[in-house]
C-alpha positions in Angstrom: 0.0 0.0 0.0 1.3 3.5 -0.8 2.0 5.8 2.1 -1.3 7.4 3.3 -1.2 11.2 3.6 -2.2 12.6 6.9 -4.7 15.5 7.0 -5.8 17.6 9.9 -9.3 19.1 10.0 -11.7 20.5 12.6 -12.9 17.1 13.7 -9.5 15.6 14.2 -6.9 13.6 12.4 -7.6 11.1 9.5 -5.9 9.6 6.6 -6.8 10.0 2.9 -7.2 6.8 0.8 -8.5 6.2 -2.6 -11.2 3.7 -3.6 -8.5 1.6 -5.1 -6.6 1.5 -1.8 -9.8 0.4 -0.1 -10.4 -2.4 -2.6 -6.9 -3.7 -2.6 -6.3 -3.4 1.2 -9.7 -3.7 2.7 -8.6 -6.2 5.4 -5.7 -4.1 6.6 -7.8 -0.9 6.5 -10.7 -2.4 8.5 -8.2 -3.7 11.1 -6.9 -0.1 11.4 -10.5 1.2 11.7 -11.2 -1.3 14.5 -8.2 0.1 16.3 -9.6 3.7 16.1 -8.2 5.1 12.9 -10.4 7.2 10.6 -10.1 7.4 6.8 -11.3 9.9 4.2 -12.2 7.9 1.1 -11.7 9.7 -2.2 -12.9 8.8 -5.7 -11.5 10.7 -8.7 -9.7 13.1 -6.3 -13.1 14.0 -4.6 -14.0 13.1 -1.0 -16.9 10.6 -1.0 -17.0 9.1 2.5 -15.5 8.8 6.0 -14.7 5.3 7.4 -14.6 5.3 11.2 -15.1 3.0 14.1 -18.5 3.2 15.8 -18.3 1.5 19.2 -21.9 2.2 20.1 -23.1 0.1 17.1 -22.1 -3.1 18.9 -24.9 -2.7 21.3 -27.6 -2.4 18.6 -29.7 -5.4 17.8 -29.4 -6.9 14.3 -33.0 -5.9 13.4 -32.2 -2.2 13.8 -29.2 -2.5 11.5 -30.9 -4.1 8.5 -30.7 -2.2 5.2 
């Protein structure tokens, strides 16, 4: 994986990754998320999503999480 650039914003520190990085290194990235790291995901140089750990989600029942 290429080095991830660090960015500081008003909500704290996160790392920028591309959609390709996420596809190619999903397991490693999800492990980092579970350890508390936050990522800004970009597609075509534009931010599209944040990926962050949500500890309160563990207490929700499966039925409330259905999509």
